[in-house]
C-alpha positions in Angstrom: -40.4 -20.4 -3.5 -41.6 -23.8 -4.7 -39.0 -25.6 -2.5 -40.5 -24.0 0.7 -44.1 -24.7 -0.1 -45.8 -26.7 2.7 -49.0 -26.8 4.8 -47.8 -24.0 7.0 -46.2 -22.0 4.1 -48.5 -22.8 1.2 -47.9 -21.8 -2.4 -50.3 -19.0 -3.2 -52.3 -19.4 -6.5 -54.7 -16.7 -7.6 -57.2 -17.6 -10.3 -59.1 -14.8 -12.1 -62.3 -16.1 -13.6 -64.7 -18.8 -12.5 -65.6 -20.2 -15.9 -64.6 -23.6 -17.1 -60.8 -23.0 -17.2 -60.7 -21.3 -13.8 -63.0 -23.7 -12.1 -61.3 -26.9 -13.3 -57.9 -25.4 -12.2 -59.3 -24.6 -8.8 -60.9 -28.0 -8.2 -57.6 -29.8 -9.2 -55.5 -27.5 -7.0 -57.9 -27.7 -4.1 -56.8 -31.2 -3.4 -53.2 -30.2 -2.6 -52.1 -29.5 1.0 -49.2 -27.4 -0.3 -51.3 -24.9 -2.2 -53.7 -22.2 -1.2 -56.1 -21.0 -3.9 -58.0 -17.8 -4.2 -60.6 -17.7 -7.0 -61.9 -14.3 -8.0 -64.9 -13.6 -10.2 -67.1 -10.6 -10.6 -70.1 -12.9 -10.3 -70.8 -15.4 -7.6 -71.7 -18.3 -9.9 -70.3 -20.6 -12.6 -72.3 -20.4 -15.8 -72.7 -23.4 -18.2 -72.5 -21.2 -21.3 -73.2 -23.9 -23.9 -76.9 -23.9 -22.8 -77.4 -20.1 -22.7 -79.4 -20.2 -25.8 -82.0 -22.4 -24.0 -82.4 -19.7 -21.4 -82.9 -17.2 -24.1 -85.6 -19.2 -25.8 -87.4 -20.2 -22.5 -86.5 -23.9 -22.4 -84.5 -23.6 -19.2 -84.4 -21.2 -16.3 -81.2 -19.3 -15.3 -80.7 -21.4 -12.2 -80.7 -24.6 -14.3 -77.4 -23.7 -15.9 -75.8 -21.8 -13.0 -74.1 -23.0 -9.8 -72.8 -20.8 -6.9 -69.0 -21.0 -6.9 -68.9 -21.2 -3.1 -71.2 -24.2 -3.2 -69.1 -26.0 -5.9 -65.8 -25.4 -4.0 -67.1 -25.7 -0.4 -65.4 -29.1 0.0 -62.0 -27.7 -0.8 -60.9 -26.1 2.4 -57.8 -24.4 0.8 -59.8 -22.7 -1.9 -61.2 -19.3 -1.2 -63.8 -17.5 -3.4 -63.9 -13.7 -3.7 -66.6 -11.8 -5.6 -64.7 -8.9 -7.0 -63.0 -7.5 -10.2 -59.3 -7.6 -10.9 -58.3 -4.2 -12.3 -54.5 -4.5 -12.4 -51.6 -7.0 -12.2 -48.1 -6.2 -11.0 -45.7 -9.0 -12.1 -42.7 -7.5 -10.3 -44.4 -7.4 -6.9 -46.4 -10.5 -7.8 -49.8 -9.1 -6.8 -53.2 -8.4 -8.3 -55.2 -5.3 -7.5 -59.0 -5.7 -7.0 -61.6 -3.1 -6.5 -61.4 -3.5 -2.7 -58.0 -5.0 -1.9 -54.6 -6.2 -3.2 -53.6 -9.9 -3.2 -50.1 -11.4 -3.5 -49.6 -14.5 -5.6 -46.9 -17.0 -6.3 -48.7 -18.2 -9.4 -51.4 -16.4 -11.4 -54.0 -18.1 -13.7 -56.1 -15.8 -15.8 -59.3 -17.3 -17.3 -61.5 -14.3 -17.9 -62.9 -15.4 -21.3 -64.3 -13.3 -24.1 -67.3 -11.2 -25.0 -69.2 -10.7 -28.3 -67.5 -8.6 -31.0 -69.2 -6.2 -33.4 -66.2 -5.7 -35.6 -65.9 -1.9 -35.1 -69.7 -1.3 -34.9 -70.2 -1.3 -31.2 -73.3 0.9 -31.7 -75.1 -2.2 -32.9 -74.9 -3.7 -29.5 -78.2 -2.0 -28.3 -80.1 -3.2 -31.4 -78.6 -6.7 -31.6 -77.6 -8.2 -28.2 -75.1 -11.0 -28.1 -75.1 -14.2 -26.0 -72.2 -14.6 -23.6 -73.7 -13.9 -20.1 -76.8 -14.8 -18.2 -77.8 -11.1 -18.5 -77.5 -11.4 -22.3 -79.7 -14.5 -22.3 -82.4 -12.8 -20.2 -82.3 -9.7 -22.5 -82.8 -12.0 -25.5 -85.6 -13.8 -23.8 -87.3 -10.5 -23.1 -87.1 -9.4 -26.7 -88.1 -12.7 -28.2 -91.3 -13.2 -26.2 -91.9 -9.5 -26.1 -92.0 -9.6 -29.9 -94.8 -12.2 -30.0 -96.8 -10.2 -27.5 -96.4 -7.0 -29.5 -97.4 -8.8 -32.7 -100.6 -10.1 -31.0 -101.6 -6.5 -30.4 -100.5 -5.0 -33.7 -103.3 -4.3 -36.3 -101.0 -3.1 -39.1 -99.9 -6.1 -41.3 -96.5 -4.7 -42.1 -95.6 -3.8 -38.5 -96.9 -7.2 -37.4 -94.7 -8.9 -40.0 -91.7 -7.0 -38.6 -92.5 -8.2 -35.1 -92.6 -11.8 -36.4 -89.3 -11.5 -38.2 -86.2 -12.7 -36.3 -82.7 -12.2 -37.7 -79.8 -14.2 -36.2 -76.4 -12.9 -37.3 -73.8 -15.6 -37.4 -74.0 -19.2 -38.6 -71.6 -20.8 -36.1 -72.8 -23.2 -33.4 -74.4 -20.5 -31.3 -76.3 -19.0 -34.2 -77.4 -22.4 -35.5 -78.6 -23.6 -32.1 -80.4 -20.3 -31.5 -82.1 -20.3 -34.9 -83.2 -23.9 -34.5 -84.6 -23.2 -31.0 -86.5 -20.1 -32.3 -88.1 -22.2 -35.0 -89.2 -24.9 -32.5 -90.6 -22.1 -30.4 -92.6 -20.5 -33.2 -93.8 -23.7 -34.9 -94.7 -25.8 -31.8 -94.4 -24.3 -28.3 -96.4 -21.1 -29.0 -98.5 -22.4 -31.9 -101.9 -22.5 -30.0 -101.3 -19.8 -27.4 -102.2 -16.7 -29.4 -105.6 -15.7 -30.9 -104.7 -12.9 -33.4 -101.4 -14.2 -34.9 -100.3 -17.4 -36.4 -96.8 -18.1 -34.9 -96.1 -20.7 -37.6 -95.8 -17.7 -40.0 -92.8 -16.4 -38.0 -89.8 -15.8 -40.3 -86.4 -16.7 -38.9 -83.4 -15.7 -41.0 -79.9 -17.0 -40.2 -77.1 -14.8 -41.8 -73.6 -16.2 -42.3 -70.7 -14.3 -43.9 -69.0 -17.4 -45.2 -70.2 -20.0 -47.8 -71.8 -22.4 -45.3 -73.1 -22.6 -41.7 -70.9 -24.2 -39.0 -67.7 -23.3 -40.9 -65.4 -25.3 -38.5 -67.3 -28.5 -39.2 -66.8 -30.9 -42.2 -68.7 -29.7 -45.3 -71.0 -32.7 -45.1 -72.2 -31.9 -41.6 -72.6 -28.3 -42.5 -74.9 -29.3 -45.3 -76.9 -31.6 -42.9 -77.2 -28.7 -40.5 -78.5 -26.4 -43.2 -81.0 -28.9 -44.4 -82.3 -29.5 -40.9 -82.7 -25.8 -40.3 -84.6 -25.4 -43.6 -86.9 -28.3 -42.6 -87.6 -26.3 -39.4 -88.5 -23.3 -41.5 -85.3 -21.3 -41.0 -84.1 -19.3 -44.0 -80.4 -19.9 -44.2 -78.5 -17.1 -46.0 -74.8 -17.8 -46.5 -72.3 -15.3 -48.0 -74.5 -12.6 -46.4 -72.6 -9.8 -44.8 -74.3 -7.4 -42.4 -73.2 -3.9 -43.2 -75.6 -1.9 -41.0 -78.2 -2.3 -38.3 -80.4 0.8 -37.7 -84.0 1.5 -36.8 -85.2 -2.1 -36.8 -83.6 -2.6 -40.2 -80.7 -4.9 -41.1 -78.7 -4.1 -44.2 -77.1 -7.1 -45.9 -74.7 -7.4 -48.8 -74.7 -10.6 -50.9 -72.0 -10.2 -53.5 -72.9 -7.1 -55.5 -76.4 -6.9 -54.1 -77.4 -4.9 -51.0 -80.8 -5.7 -49.4 -82.6 -4.5 -46.3 -84.6 -6.7 -43.9 -87.1 -5.1 -41.6 -87.0 -7.0 -38.3 -87.9 -5.9 -34.7 -85.7 -8.7 -33.2 -82.0 -9.0 -34.2 -79.8 -11.4 -32.3 -76.0 -11.4 -32.6 -73.9 -14.6 -32.7 -71.0 -13.4 -34.9 -67.6 -13.2 -33.4 -65.8 -12.7 -30.1 -63.5 -10.2 -28.4 -61.2 -11.0 -25.5 -61.8 -9.6 -22.1 -60.1 -6.5 -20.8 -57.6 -8.6 -18.9 -55.8 -9.2 -22.2 -54.9 -5.5 -22.4 -53.9 -5.5 -18.7 -51.5 -8.4 -19.3 -50.1 -6.7 -22.5 -49.4 -3.4 -20.6 -48.1 -4.9 -17.4 -46.6 -8.2 -18.3 -45.5 -7.7 -22.0 -48.0 -10.1 -23.4 -48.6 -10.2 -27.1 -52.2 -10.0 -28.3 -53.9 -11.3 -31.5 -56.5 -9.3 -33.6 -59.3 -10.3 -31.2 -57.3 -9.3 -28.1 -56.5 -12.9 -27.0 -53.2 -13.5 -25.3 -50.4 -15.4 -27.2 -49.2 -18.1 -24.8 -46.2 -20.5 -24.6 -46.7 -24.3 -25.2 -47.2 -24.6 -21.4 -49.8 -21.8 -21.4 -47.5 -19.4 -19.6 -46.7 -15.9 -20.8 -43.3 -15.4 -22.5 -40.9 -14.2 -19.9 -43.5 -14.7 -17.1 -43.3 -18.4 -16.2 -45.6 -18.0 -13.2 -48.5 -16.3 -15.1 -50.8 -18.6 -17.1 -53.7 -17.8 -19.4 -56.3 -20.5 -20.1 -59.6 -20.8 -21.9 -61.1 -18.5 -24.4 -58.6 -15.7 -23.5 -55.6 -17.8 -24.6 -54.3 -17.9 -28.2 -52.7 -21.3 -28.3 -51.0 -21.8 -31.7 -48.8 -24.7 -30.9 -51.0 -27.5 -32.2 -52.2 -27.7 -35.7 -52.6 -24.9 -38.3 -55.1 -22.9 -36.4 -55.3 -21.7 -32.8 -57.4 -23.9 -30.5 -61.1 -23.0 -30.6 -62.8 -21.1 -27.8 -64.9 -24.0 -26.5 -65.6 -25.4 -23.1 -63.5 -28.7 -23.5 -60.4 -26.7 -24.4 -60.8 -24.5 -21.3 -61.4 -27.6 -19.0 -58.3 -29.4 -20.2 -56.2 -26.3 -20.0 -57.3 -25.5 -16.5 -56.6 -29.1 -15.4 -53.2 -29.1 -17.2 -52.0 -25.9 -15.5 -53.0 -27.2 -12.1 -51.0 -30.4 -12.7 -48.0 -28.4 -13.9 -48.0 -26.2 -10.8 -48.0 -29.3 -8.6 -45.3 -30.9 -10.6 -43.1 -27.8 -10.3 -43.5 -27.7 -6.6 -42.1 -31.3 -6.5 -39.2 -30.2 -8.7 -40.5 -31.7 -11.9 -42.2 -30.5 -15.1 -44.7 -31.5 -17.8 -44.6 -31.8 -21.6 -46.3 -29.0 -23.5 -50.1 -28.8 -23.3 -51.9 -31.0 -25.9 -55.6 -30.8 -26.5 -57.4 -34.1 -26.8 -60.2 -33.3 -29.2 -63.1 -35.6 -28.5 -65.2 -33.9 -31.1 -67.7 -31.1 -31.5 -71.5 -31.0 -31.4 -74.3 -28.7 -32.3 -78.0 -29.3 -31.8 -80.5 -28.0 -34.4 -84.0 -28.9 -33.4 -86.3 -31.3 -31.5 -84.2 -34.4 -32.2 -81.7 -33.1 -34.8 -78.0 -32.5 -34.2 -74.6 -32.9 -35.8 -71.6 -34.5 -34.2 -68.0 -34.5 -35.5 -65.9 -37.1 -33.7 -62.9 -37.6 -35.9 -63.8 -40.5 -38.2 -67.3 -40.6 -36.8 -69.6 -38.0 -38.3 -73.2 -38.3 -37.2 -76.4 -36.4 -37.7 -80.1 -36.8 -36.8 -81.4 -38.7 -33.8 -78.1 -40.5 -32.8 -76.2 -37.2 -32.8 -79.0 -35.6 -30.8 -78.8 -38.4 -28.1 -75.0 -37.9 -27.9 -75.5 -34.2 -27.5 -78.0 -34.7 -24.7 -75.6 -37.1 -22.8 -72.6 -34.9 -23.1 -74.3 -31.8 -21.9 -75.9 -33.5 -18.9 -72.6 -35.1 -18.0 -70.6 -31.8 -18.0 -73.2 -29.8 -16.0 -71.4 -29.0 -12.8 -73.7 -30.1 -9.9 -76.1 -33.0 -9.5 -79.2 -30.9 -9.0 -78.5 -29.1 -12.3 -78.1 -32.4 -14.1 -81.4 -33.6 -12.6 -83.4 -30.4 -13.3 -82.2 -30.1 -16.9 -82.9 -33.7 -17.6 -86.4 -33.4 -16.3 -87.0 -30.2 -18.2 -85.7 -31.8 -21.4 -87.9 -34.9 -21.0 -90.9 -32.7 -20.4 -90.1 -30.5 -23.4 -89.5 -33.6 -25.6 -92.9 -35.0 -25.0 -94.9 -31.8 -24.7 -92.9 -29.3 -26.9 -93.4 -26.8 -24.1 -91.0 -24.7 -22.1 -91.7 -23.4 -18.6 -89.4 -20.4 -18.4 -91.1 -18.1 -20.9 -91.1 -15.1 -18.7 -90.8 -11.5 -19.8 -89.1 -9.5 -17.1 -88.8 -5.7 -17.1 -87.6 -3.1 -14.7 -90.4 -1.9 -12.4 -90.2 1.6 -13.9 -90.8 0.2 -17.4 -93.8 -2.1 -16.8 -96.3 0.4 -18.2 -94.1 1.3 -21.3 -94.7 -0.2 -24.7 -92.4 -3.0 -25.8 -89.6 -1.6 -28.0 -87.1 -3.7 -29.8 -84.2 -2.0 -29.8 -75.7 -13.8 -35.2 -70.7 -16.5 -35.6 -68.4 -16.3 -38.6 -64.8 -17.1 -37.7 -63.5 -14.1 -39.6 -64.2 -10.4 -39.3 -66.6 -9.0 -41.9 -63.9 -7.6 -44.1 -62.4 -11.0 -44.5 -65.6 -12.8 -44.9 -66.9 -10.4 -47.6 -64.0 -11.3 -49.8 -65.1 -14.9 -50.2 -67.2 -15.9 -53.3 -69.5 -18.7 -54.0 -72.8 -19.8 -55.5 -75.3 -17.0 -56.1 -77.8 -16.5 -53.2 -81.5 -15.8 -53.5 -82.3 -12.1 -53.1 -83.2 -11.2 -49.6 -85.8 -8.8 -51.0 -87.7 -11.9 -52.0 -87.8 -13.0 -48.4 -89.2 -9.7 -47.0 
């Protein structure tokens, strides 16, 4: 089929998912005259997920970190966009089934990502929303700012204290950035806006199951991050395993001790689970899945026995480089998407490529107003220099120019004023007259994290 590809008989590539992996593959393939691309996503926009926490804390608006897929790909005449959901794959017939149609493919690229994982406690989702989609961020924003509004009206000291207590479960990059942004919000942004509460008395607890925050980072940078969080007023609790979330109460085990924290706002940043497409590929294409449901891939990112089906991004379990699978971060997805696009084009020309190799330029996490940590191989930075690098990298990788400009202006305004302009509480029309009701990323599941031991932690009862 590759030998007959031409402008009149193009090679059909179907991409499922418009995240970083799918989008970078589509843009690279869109330049070829021998290939026709169909990009399918259940939403009509690409989302810059690394900045979701800033939508959740009111620093940015949803449109600042979202770009319509049709607008991004409009200059590529051989790339079509469909807003739909893939529900089945037939490798023998080489076709995908959508809600409304069936599409043939010569090559299939699956890049549907992951969602948050509650490690067998899915009932916690209502009480502790995660942060993977724009809807998640808006739900968090509603709860965060709704909590301050409820505290302003609360006369009972204990209930007010619960409204002003925020628990973030998970001390990976998402949890650290979210906790730091909450601290900035309470200590600076909202400080002079309420009359009956002192927002600087807000308690923010960051719970991590392992022995330090930012477990994938070098220990020195983890310590710097923990110190910066404490300076902001965040209480960092490591080796703290959440065992239950119920009725605005978080039950936490630290070694032999079990404590309860009363909090109206609980935010989840602790673990991921692969999208349902992993199970579809396992059932229909014989794919092997890991414990999180991610798809085990060959060194060229194809499925074993299915050389024309590729999995990229967070859904892919790539274990061919180093001791651990590649992390589920945006740079990995970008490079994998671009690699698969180049591999497809090489094969159409009768060639091939060496195995995929991820070029790790480093990892970054921001902590506060001008605090961040950066791990770039031999260069390990913290403080203001790291924060400036974090700013530059995130502006650079935003997809469209108007997003880059808007975010840069918002950040400049926020830097000098400590204010954020997207602090809106949005409710369904039928709920506008109802009272506000409130209903955490270790790299291991709770069972594994709980087996680790380390220094004795302060009792959480002392923090309540």
